[in-house]
Each structure stands twice: as structure tokens, then as C-alpha cells.
C-alpha positions, -999 to 999 in steps of 0.1 A, spaced: 501 -110 208 524 -84 222 498 -58 220 475 -82 243 503 -84 265 502 -45 271 463 -48 276 468 -75 301 494 -54 321 470 -27 324 442 -50 337 466 -64 362 479 -29 374 443 -20 383 442 -50 407 479 -51 421 488 -21 443 525 -34 446 527 -33 408 511 2 405 536 15 430 565 0 412 552 13 377 543 47 392 578 53 404 593 55 371 586 80 341 611 62 317 592 40 292 621 16 288 621 10 326 583 4 325 588 -20 300 616 -38 318 593 -39 349 565 -55 326 591 -80 313 599 -92 346 562 -98 354 558 -117 319 544 -90 298 564 -85 266 556 -54 245 572 -25 226 573 11 235 551 17 205 526 -10 216 525 6 251 520 40 237 490 27 216 475 9 249 481 42 269 460 61 241 430 37 245 426 45 283 402 69 295 417 98 317 402 81 347 419 45 341 452 64 332 452 84 366 444 51 384 475 36 369 499 65 369 487 82 402 463 60 422 440 80 443 440 112 420 415 101 394 387 120 379 364 129 406 325 122 402 299 138 423 270 119 437 249 148 432 258 170 403 259 207 410 
């Protein structure tokens, strides 16, 4: 169940700019987990790492640093 909480958190982060900014402001996994728990998401650092490893580079960039994700060109060069 706690692994599902990590998954749900990342889904929520994609939609919530305020939560993105709050999580982006910390590089400490324990602080990240504390913020998540305040929002009702309970998981361990190992479960967080497992979920991060499942994300694509683009999804991770959108969570960690919104606006700097992988660039896609409409017309490939």
C-alpha cells in the first residue's frame, strides 16, 4: 500500500504546481517524505527510490525541475 502512495504522490505532483515547488525546494529525501506525509502520502525512502527509478527522464524533470524537461522537436532535424 505504501508503494501505491508514492505512485499517487507523483501523479498528484504533475497536476499541482504548489506541491511541485515545495518538493523541488528540498534535496533531502527525509524532508521530501515529510512533505508527502503532510499531504497524506506515507512511504519509505526505499519506496520513493523505487518509484523514482520507474519514471522516465521527462517525467522526473517535470517533477524535480518543471519547465526543463526533455525537449521534443515538431520537425526532427
